[in-house]
Backbone as CSV, one residue per row, in Angstrom:
resi,resn,N_x,N_y,N_z,CA_x,CA_y,CA_z,C_x,C_y,C_z
1,MET,204.684,1.283,138.950,204.624,2.676,139.214,204.926,3.398,138.264
2,PRO,204.525,4.788,138.627,204.417,5.847,137.703,205.792,6.114,136.849
3,GLY,205.989,6.361,135.690,206.961,6.519,134.888,207.764,5.337,134.400
4,GLU,207.723,4.019,135.254,208.152,2.774,134.579,207.412,2.370,133.494
5,ARG,207.807,1.698,132.638,207.800,0.990,131.425,208.256,-0.385,131.160
6,ASP,207.181,-1.358,130.811,207.705,-2.629,130.249,208.137,-2.631,128.921
7,LEU,209.127,-3.386,128.793,209.891,-3.701,127.617,208.667,-3.865,126.435
8,GLU,208.091,-4.555,126.729,206.744,-5.108,125.569,206.044,-3.807,125.362
9,LEU,205.641,-3.265,126.739,205.049,-1.849,126.165,205.495,-0.877,125.520
10,ALA,206.952,-0.799,125.847,207.616,0.199,124.945,207.616,-0.004,123.128
11,ARG,208.017,-1.468,122.903,208.026,-1.748,121.818,206.636,-1.394,121.200
12,HIS,205.376,-1.757,121.754,204.154,-1.451,121.189,203.734,-0.151,120.892
13,GLU,204.414,1.061,121.820,204.157,2.340,121.549,204.832,2.819,120.513
14,ARG,206.387,2.170,120.059,206.971,2.600,119.076,206.097,2.137,117.826
15,ALA,205.217,0.924,117.688,204.611,0.695,116.625,203.438,1.248,116.367
16,CYS,202.540,1.617,117.586,201.184,2.351,117.554,201.376,3.716,117.815
17,ALA,200.632,4.678,117.062,200.697,5.965,117.177,199.755,6.351,117.956
18,THR,198.270,5.805,118.216,197.549,6.179,118.999,198.093,6.037,120.739
19,CYS,198.686,4.775,120.703,199.223,4.478,122.161,200.441,5.115,122.485
20,ARG,201.138,5.591,121.418,202.065,6.571,121.601,201.811,8.096,121.970
21,HIS,200.887,8.615,121.460,200.187,9.870,122.091,199.409,9.408,123.250
22,PHE,198.940,8.447,123.459,198.366,8.247,124.965,199.355,8.428,126.247
23,ALA,200.486,7.806,125.837,201.561,7.537,126.613,202.585,8.939,126.787
24,ARG,202.754,9.615,125.813,203.118,10.853,125.831,202.128,11.697,126.813
25,ARG,200.863,11.788,126.683,200.017,12.757,127.596,200.084,12.282,128.979
26,GLY,200.149,10.876,129.196,200.235,10.520,130.586,201.366,10.774,131.260
27,SER,202.737,10.832,130.343,204.471,11.099,131.095,203.982,12.472,131.168
28,GLN,203.331,13.352,130.434,203.148,14.899,130.619,202.588,15.080,132.253
29,PHE,201.353,14.654,132.244,200.514,14.689,133.387,201.456,14.118,134.466
30,GLU,202.195,13.119,134.222,202.871,12.881,135.685,204.125,13.576,135.896
31,ARG,204.768,14.375,134.779,205.771,15.653,135.157,205.134,16.622,135.729
32,LYS,204.099,16.948,135.314,203.039,18.119,136.086,202.573,17.908,137.564
33,LEU,202.285,16.586,137.573,201.932,16.459,139.075,203.181,16.290,139.933
34,ALA,204.125,15.736,139.516,205.592,16.063,140.507,205.968,17.226,140.618
35,ASP,205.870,18.037,139.534,206.203,19.565,139.635,205.498,20.352,140.864
36,ALA,203.976,20.006,140.673,203.093,20.492,141.678,203.248,20.036,143.203
37,VAL,203.760,18.936,143.302,204.158,18.354,144.657,205.074,18.878,145.152
38,ALA,206.257,19.108,144.365,207.387,19.525,144.687,207.559,20.929,145.048
39,ILE,206.428,21.876,145.509,206.674,22.983,146.061,207.338,23.098,147.192
40,ASP,207.852,24.371,147.529,208.520,24.221,149.138,207.250,24.762,149.798
41,VAL,207.333,23.924,151.249,206.285,24.553,152.214,206.791,25.582,153.141
42,PRO,205.880,26.603,153.213,206.096,27.819,153.914,206.785,27.335,155.578
43,PRO,207.394,27.867,155.947,207.979,27.770,157.104,206.988,27.877,158.274
44,SER,206.137,28.709,158.294,205.252,29.122,159.314,204.116,28.226,159.294
45,LEU,203.928,27.370,158.449,202.716,26.495,157.892,202.405,25.467,159.117
46,ALA,203.348,24.773,159.597,202.997,23.853,160.540,202.593,24.504,161.925
47,GLU,203.064,25.980,162.173,203.100,26.531,163.540,201.166,27.154,163.268
48,ARG,201.206,27.521,162.075,199.645,28.137,161.899,198.714,26.904,161.942
49,ILE,199.090,25.619,161.476,197.912,24.326,161.486,197.889,24.299,163.376
50,HIS,198.615,24.151,163.928,198.691,23.745,165.421,197.799,25.010,166.031
51,ARG,198.270,26.227,165.833,197.278,27.139,166.194,195.924,26.965,166.270
52,ARG,195.569,26.801,164.750,194.303,26.654,164.668,193.629,25.317,165.280
53,ARG,194.321,24.510,165.300,193.688,23.188,165.744,193.444,23.357,167.576
54,ASP,194.395,24.085,168.077,194.198,24.179,169.572,193.281,25.392,169.789
55,PHE,192.782,26.278,168.873,191.831,27.138,169.034,190.686,26.482,168.776
56,SER,190.458,25.596,167.636,189.023,25.217,167.780,188.795,24.130,168.756
57,GLU,189.833,23.496,169.173,189.626,22.478,170.485,189.088,23.229,171.694
58,ARG,189.947,24.547,171.859,189.308,25.417,172.939,187.817,25.836,172.822
59,VAL,187.633,26.101,171.748,185.960,26.810,171.381,185.019,25.421,171.695
60,ARG,185.676,24.522,170.895,184.638,23.181,171.255,184.354,22.675,172.712
61,GLN,185.412,23.032,173.411,185.355,22.776,174.752,184.555,23.427,175.767
62,ARG,184.490,24.726,175.100,183.496,25.842,175.986,182.098,25.770,175.383
63,GLN,181.722,25.202,174.268,180.410,25.058,173.976,179.708,24.075,174.690
64,VAL,178.516,24.640,175.041,177.349,23.508,175.900,176.399,23.122,174.968
65,ARG,176.408,21.851,174.677,175.423,21.279,173.879,173.871,21.148,174.143
66,PRO,173.145,21.427,173.537,171.726,21.272,174.026,171.281,20.083,174.857
67,LEU,172.182,18.818,174.433,171.688,17.878,175.065,172.014,17.883,176.499
68,ARG,173.083,18.584,176.737,173.822,18.660,178.183,172.716,19.792,178.842
69,TYR,172.081,20.761,178.255,171.081,21.625,179.107,169.907,20.767,179.267
70,ALA,169.282,19.813,178.254,168.427,19.088,178.669,168.652,18.055,180.029
71,LEU,169.830,17.208,179.699,170.224,16.561,180.797,170.197,17.331,182.470
72,ILE,170.643,18.346,182.329,170.773,19.099,183.772,169.591,19.565,183.897
73,ALA,168.569,20.000,183.238,167.189,20.314,183.663,166.626,19.183,183.803
74,SER,166.396,18.031,183.244,165.797,16.889,183.572,166.209,16.495,185.173
75,GLY,167.655,16.632,185.399,168.212,16.013,186.717,167.627,17.066,187.867
76,LEU,167.723,18.476,187.647,167.155,19.451,188.636,165.435,19.034,188.955
77,LEU,165.060,18.680,187.910,163.247,18.358,187.996,163.112,17.092,188.766
78,ILE,163.635,15.976,188.527,163.935,14.980,189.385,164.368,15.197,190.830
79,LEU,165.233,15.994,191.154,165.651,16.398,192.458,164.576,17.333,193.360
80,CYS,164.046,18.057,192.391,163.009,19.036,192.906,161.611,18.362,193.343
81,LEU,161.114,17.337,192.510,159.958,16.285,192.624,160.493,15.378,193.820
82,ALA,161.530,14.963,194.082,162.142,14.267,195.055,161.952,15.017,196.255
83,LEU,162.562,16.360,196.360,162.331,17.015,197.523,160.883,17.089,198.014
84,LEU,159.915,17.606,197.130,158.643,17.816,197.592,158.090,16.595,197.905
85,LEU,158.251,15.275,197.411,157.522,14.416,197.871,158.185,13.919,199.146
86,PHE,159.334,14.181,199.545,159.976,13.640,200.617,159.292,14.758,202.009
87,ASP,159.183,15.971,201.560,158.731,17.047,202.288,157.283,16.687,202.662
88,GLU,156.572,16.271,201.853,154.986,15.842,202.051,155.116,14.747,202.879
89,PHE,155.923,13.687,202.558,155.931,12.326,203.330,156.240,12.841,204.905
90,ARG,157.319,13.614,205.157,157.483,14.082,206.336,156.554,14.774,207.318
91,ALA,155.754,15.877,206.345,154.662,16.441,207.069,153.627,15.425,207.572
92,LEU,153.268,14.520,206.298,152.185,13.717,207.097,152.570,12.772,208.399
93,LEU,153.904,12.347,208.430,154.160,11.352,209.433,154.337,12.852,210.662
94,SER,154.666,13.927,210.424,155.010,14.473,211.819,153.293,15.222,212.240
95,SER,152.506,15.007,211.331,150.827,15.552,212.023,150.163,14.365,212.461
96,GLY,150.633,13.405,212.991,150.263,12.196,213.460,149.401,10.956,212.476
97,ILE,149.418,10.997,211.304,149.006,10.158,210.655,150.041,9.025,210.487
98,GLU,149.413,7.871,210.535,150.268,6.576,210.493,150.060,6.022,208.956
99,VAL,151.332,5.477,208.544,151.213,4.999,207.343,151.425,3.400,207.487
100,GLN,150.262,2.502,207.203,150.192,1.092,207.711,150.164,0.329,206.311
101,GLN,151.040,-0.797,206.160,150.917,-1.487,204.946,150.109,-2.672,205.302
102,SER,149.160,-2.990,204.623,148.342,-4.083,204.954,147.766,-4.917,203.509
103,LEU,147.124,-5.862,203.527,146.605,-6.768,202.614,145.122,-6.187,202.360
104,THR,144.547,-6.283,201.212,143.331,-5.748,200.860,142.326,-6.629,201.349
105,LEU,142.417,-7.959,201.728,141.380,-9.036,202.219,141.853,-9.096,203.553
106,GLN,140.885,-9.149,204.485,140.953,-9.471,205.985,140.453,-11.047,206.228
107,ALA,141.142,-11.442,207.044,140.874,-13.128,207.466,139.019,-12.982,207.787
108,PRO,138.856,-14.378,207.318,137.233,-14.324,207.366,136.907,-14.872,208.928
109,ASP,135.750,-14.706,209.218,135.325,-15.178,210.286,135.812,-16.927,210.554
110,ALA,135.851,-17.084,212.070,136.333,-18.465,212.309,135.043,-19.380,211.934
111,THR,133.841,-18.906,211.784,132.647,-19.782,211.496,132.295,-20.435,210.402
112,VAL,133.658,-21.388,210.069,133.262,-22.118,208.684,132.861,-23.501,209.146
113,SER,131.902,-24.097,208.350,131.550,-25.493,208.637,132.228,-26.251,208.058
114,ARG,132.461,-27.655,208.415,133.498,-28.846,207.690,133.168,-28.930,206.205
115,ARG,131.762,-28.715,206.161,131.429,-29.312,204.657,132.100,-28.007,203.638
116,SER,131.866,-26.637,203.864,132.334,-25.651,203.307,133.750,-25.295,203.279
117,ALA,134.484,-25.975,204.003,136.092,-26.046,204.200,136.756,-26.139,203.027
118,PRO,136.824,-27.000,202.291,137.653,-27.322,201.104,137.235,-26.227,200.138
119,ALA,136.226,-25.739,199.787,135.534,-24.862,198.882,136.032,-23.381,199.419
120,PHE,136.108,-23.151,200.632,136.556,-21.884,201.248,138.048,-22.056,201.063
121,SER,138.956,-23.162,201.293,140.117,-22.692,201.208,140.469,-22.676,199.731
122,ILE,140.123,-23.305,198.946,140.335,-22.831,197.405,140.099,-21.617,196.872
123,ALA,138.848,-21.010,197.242,138.525,-19.758,196.929,139.274,-18.609,197.772
124,ARG,139.718,-18.771,198.892,140.413,-17.980,199.726,141.981,-17.972,199.035
125,GLY,142.552,-19.063,198.626,144.033,-19.197,197.635,143.966,-18.465,196.693
126,LEU,142.657,-18.510,195.641,142.715,-17.860,194.728,142.466,-16.212,194.674
127,ILE,141.919,-15.993,195.676,141.517,-14.480,196.019,142.971,-13.826,196.676
128,ALA,143.762,-14.427,197.528,144.833,-14.080,197.998,145.985,-13.944,197.026
129,ALA,145.835,-14.865,195.981,146.885,-14.612,194.870,146.801,-13.487,194.097
130,GLU,145.297,-12.858,194.036,145.121,-11.587,193.501,145.431,-10.525,194.324
131,ALA,145.195,-10.665,195.496,145.456,-9.699,196.516,146.712,-8.981,196.702
132,LEU,146.858,-7.646,196.466,148.367,-7.189,196.254,148.483,-6.140,197.756
133,PRO,149.597,-6.084,198.230,149.813,-5.193,199.297,149.531,-3.638,198.690
134,THR,148.896,-3.215,199.597,148.560,-1.249,199.307,149.082,-0.679,200.334
135,ALA,149.334,0.548,200.551,149.759,1.416,201.519,148.456,2.324,201.440
136,ARG,148.004,2.090,202.929,146.495,3.067,203.345,147.251,4.276,204.387
137,PHE,146.600,5.321,204.113,146.822,6.228,205.102,145.690,6.317,206.018
138,LEU,145.879,5.920,207.413,145.081,5.778,208.601,144.845,7.066,209.057
139,ASN,143.339,7.392,209.492,143.080,8.523,210.236,142.681,8.193,211.627
140,PRO,143.690,8.345,212.688,143.254,7.913,214.117,141.992,8.216,214.562
141,SER,141.179,8.972,214.209,139.858,9.655,214.445,138.927,8.561,214.256
142,ARG,139.232,7.741,212.702,137.974,7.321,212.363,138.557,5.785,212.291
143,PRO,137.603,4.666,212.631,137.784,3.304,212.969,138.280,2.973,211.268
144,THR,138.936,2.021,211.220,139.426,1.041,210.128,138.394,-0.184,209.927
145,LEU,138.659,-0.467,208.818,137.392,-1.673,208.299,138.328,-3.066,208.729
């Protein structure tokens, strides 16, 4: 602890001039530090600290950060795109064009000989595994394939 001396240390300080000078400087520093800390606090200091903290919190709450602007703008952009796509889809449906989901491959003719049947079913299985469902817009005036 500051200011406390061990008995052995006190004996050494009396015998050694260098250590005595060092200890004197240390105790002077401790006294000055204690005097500096022992000042009276102004009575309005706590109130001023609270007022400044409250003011800075209000200012911080009012600030809109650039990230918030970016999030708001991206949300509005997504909303506009969704409304436009929905409007286009609704216009297509109301004009008589049907949306049909179908596979890209059609069933083959029923005229398959017995000899080519196993090879055909293997090939059909491989091709069907790669076939993905697609959405086609069909025009009622044109026949489909």
